[in-house]
C-alpha positions in Angstrom: 49.0 8.3 42.0 51.5 7.5 39.2 53.3 9.3 36.5 52.0 10.3 33.1 53.0 7.0 31.7 51.3 4.9 34.4 48.4 3.1 32.7 46.9 2.0 35.9 45.7 5.4 37.2 44.6 8.8 36.3 48.0 10.3 36.9 47.8 13.9 35.9 46.3 15.0 39.2 49.7 14.1 40.8 51.7 16.0 38.2 52.9 19.4 39.4 53.0 20.6 35.8 49.3 19.8 35.2 47.2 23.0 35.3 43.5 22.2 35.2 41.2 24.2 33.0 37.6 24.9 34.1 36.2 22.4 31.5 34.8 19.1 32.6 32.8 16.4 30.7 31.5 12.9 31.4 32.1 10.2 28.8 29.6 7.4 29.0 29.0 4.0 27.4 32.4 3.9 25.7 33.0 1.3 23.0 36.6 0.7 22.0 37.4 -1.2 18.8 41.1 -1.6 17.8 43.2 -3.1 15.0 46.9 -3.6 14.7 48.5 -1.7 11.9 52.1 -1.3 10.6 54.1 1.5 12.2 54.8 2.9 8.8 51.0 3.4 8.3 50.8 5.7 11.3 54.0 7.7 10.7 52.6 10.1 8.1 49.8 11.3 10.5 52.2 12.3 13.3 52.8 16.0 13.8 56.4 17.3 14.1 58.0 16.2 17.4 55.6 13.2 17.8 56.1 9.6 16.8 53.8 6.5 16.8 53.6 4.9 20.3 54.3 1.2 20.3 53.2 -1.8 22.2 55.3 -5.0 21.6 56.8 -3.4 18.5 53.5 -2.6 16.9 51.0 0.2 16.9 47.2 0.4 16.6 44.3 2.4 15.2 41.1 2.8 17.3 37.5 3.4 16.5 35.8 4.7 19.6 32.2 5.8 20.3 30.7 7.3 23.4 28.2 9.8 24.8 29.3 13.2 26.1 27.2 14.4 29.0 27.4 17.0 31.8 29.8 19.4 30.1 30.6 22.2 32.6 32.5 25.5 32.2 33.6 26.4 35.7 31.9 25.2 38.9 28.4 26.3 38.0 27.9 26.8 34.2 26.4 23.7 32.7 25.8 23.3 28.9 22.8 21.0 28.8 22.3 21.2 25.0 25.7 22.1 23.4 27.5 20.0 26.0 25.5 16.8 25.5 26.2 14.9 22.3 27.4 11.7 20.7 31.0 11.4 19.5 32.8 8.8 17.4 36.5 9.2 16.7 39.3 7.5 14.8 42.7 7.7 16.6 46.3 6.7 16.5 48.7 6.4 19.4 51.5 8.9 20.0 54.5 9.7 22.1 56.6 12.9 22.2 60.2 13.5 23.2 59.1 14.5 26.7 57.7 10.9 27.1 54.1 12.0 27.1 51.8 9.3 25.8 48.7 10.4 23.9 46.5 10.1 20.9 46.5 11.7 17.4 42.9 12.1 16.1 42.4 11.4 12.5 38.7 12.3 12.7 36.1 13.1 15.3 32.4 13.0 14.4 29.8 14.8 16.6 26.3 15.9 16.3 26.5 19.4 17.9 27.5 22.0 15.4 28.5 24.6 18.0 30.9 22.2 19.7 32.3 21.1 16.3 33.1 24.7 15.3 34.7 25.6 18.7 36.9 22.4 18.5 38.0 23.0 15.0 39.1 26.5 15.9 41.4 24.9 18.5 42.9 22.6 15.9 40.9 19.4 16.7 39.5 17.9 13.4 35.8 17.5 14.3 33.3 16.7 11.6 29.6 17.6 12.0 27.6 14.4 11.4 24.5 12.6 12.3 25.7 10.5 15.3 23.5 8.5 17.6 23.8 5.7 20.1 22.1 2.4 19.4 21.0 -0.4 21.8 21.6 -3.9 20.6 19.8 -6.8 22.2 20.7 -10.5 22.0 21.9 -12.9 24.6 23.2 -9.8 26.4 22.6 -6.0 26.1 25.0 -4.3 23.8 26.0 -0.7 23.1 26.5 0.7 19.6 26.9 3.8 17.6 25.8 4.9 14.1 27.4 7.7 12.1 26.2 9.3 8.9 28.2 12.0 7.4 26.5 14.8 5.5 26.9 15.1 1.7 27.0 11.4 1.2 30.4 10.8 2.7 29.6 7.4 4.2 27.9 5.6 7.0 29.3 3.6 9.9 27.8 1.5 12.5 29.5 -0.6 15.2 29.0 -1.9 18.7 30.0 -4.3 21.4 28.5 -6.8 23.9 30.3 -6.2 27.2 30.9 -9.0 29.6 30.4 -7.2 32.9 31.7 -10.2 34.9 35.2 -9.9 33.3 37.3 -6.8 33.9 40.0 -6.0 31.3 43.2 -5.7 33.2 45.8 -6.9 30.7 48.7 -4.7 29.7 47.5 -4.1 26.1 43.9 -3.1 27.1 45.3 -0.6 29.6 47.8 0.7 27.0 45.1 1.3 24.5 42.8 3.2 26.8 44.9 4.9 29.5 45.6 7.9 27.3 45.7 11.1 29.3 46.1 13.6 26.5 46.2 14.3 22.8 48.8 15.7 20.4 47.4 18.2 18.0 48.8 20.8 15.5 47.6 24.4 15.6 49.1 26.4 12.8 52.9 25.7 12.8 53.0 24.7 16.5 52.2 21.3 18.1 50.6 21.0 21.5 49.9 18.3 24.0 46.4 18.8 25.6 46.3 16.8 28.9 43.0 15.3 30.1 42.7 14.0 33.7 40.3 11.3 34.9 40.2 8.3 37.2 41.2 4.9 35.9 38.7 3.5 33.3 36.3 0.8 34.6 37.1 -1.5 31.7 35.5 -4.7 30.6 36.1 -7.3 27.9 33.6 -7.3 25.1 32.6 -9.0 21.9 32.2 -7.0 18.7 28.8 -6.7 17.0 28.5 -6.7 13.3 29.8 -3.4 12.0 30.0 -1.3 8.8 33.1 0.9 8.6 33.5 4.1 6.5 35.3 6.2 9.1 38.6 4.3 9.4 38.8 3.9 5.7 38.0 7.6 5.1 40.8 8.5 7.5 43.3 6.7 5.2 44.0 3.6 7.3 43.4 0.1 5.9 42.3 -2.6 8.3 41.2 -6.1 7.6 38.7 -8.3 9.3 37.1 -7.9 12.7 38.9 -5.8 15.4 41.8 -7.4 17.3 40.6 -5.8 20.6 37.1 -5.0 21.8 36.5 -3.2 25.1 33.7 -1.4 26.9 33.6 1.1 29.8 30.5 2.6 31.5 32.5 5.8 31.5 34.5 8.4 33.5 34.4 12.1 34.5 37.1 14.1 32.8 38.8 17.5 33.2 40.9 19.2 30.6 44.3 20.8 31.3 46.3 23.6 30.0 48.0 22.7 26.7 51.8 22.4 26.6 53.8 23.1 23.5 55.7 20.1 22.0 59.2 20.9 21.0 60.4 19.2 17.9 
C-alpha cells in the first residue's frame, strides 16, 4: 500500500497512525461532477491550518451524489433504516501542514434526519433535504440524483452516463476522487477525519442535463457544464479516529 498522498490505493490501512473506528458504510452509484475554480474562491472556506489543494496550479469544486448503504456500528450492529440514505455534497479540496490531502465540505444534503443531527453535532454541515436517486435512460443507462431543500431553498438535479468500457486512470481523475479524509472545524479546533477504502473503480462518464442550486447556494460560482464527469459503482469505507490539525 502507499502513503496518504498516493492516489492509486486506499493507503490508510498501511499507516501506523490510522486508528479505525467501528463505523463502516458502503457508498454506491457515485456520480462526480467537477468544475475548475480560482484558488482565491476556495481560500475563504478553508479552516485554520488548511489551504486549498492544487492540481496543475488550479483547484476544483465538486458536486457528488451517491447512495449510503450497509452502515454498521461494530461487527454486528447494522442500521438498516438510519444507515441507508441518499447523500449529495458540495466539496472543495484541501491540504494541511502535515501533508494530508482531504476535502472541505461546503454542504451535505441527506434524507435521514437522525443521521443529519448526529453529523451536525460532530461539526459536519449536513442539511436535511428530500434526496433521491434517479435512473436516466437513453442510449445507455445513467445514474442521477435529485435534491429539494425544505423551506423553498432550491432544487437540484444532475446525473451521468458512465462508459463502463473506459476506466478513468488519468492523474486528474485520481486526484479528484482519491480523498481519504476530510478537514472540519469543531468549535475552535480543526480536525482531519480519515476514511479508509480500497481504490475507487472509476469510469469516464458524460454529464446529463442538470439544474444546480447547491453549488450556487454554497457560495461558489461555476459556468457551463462540468469540466470533469466520473462514475463509480462504489466502495466499502471505514472511518478512522480524528486527528487535530495544528495551525
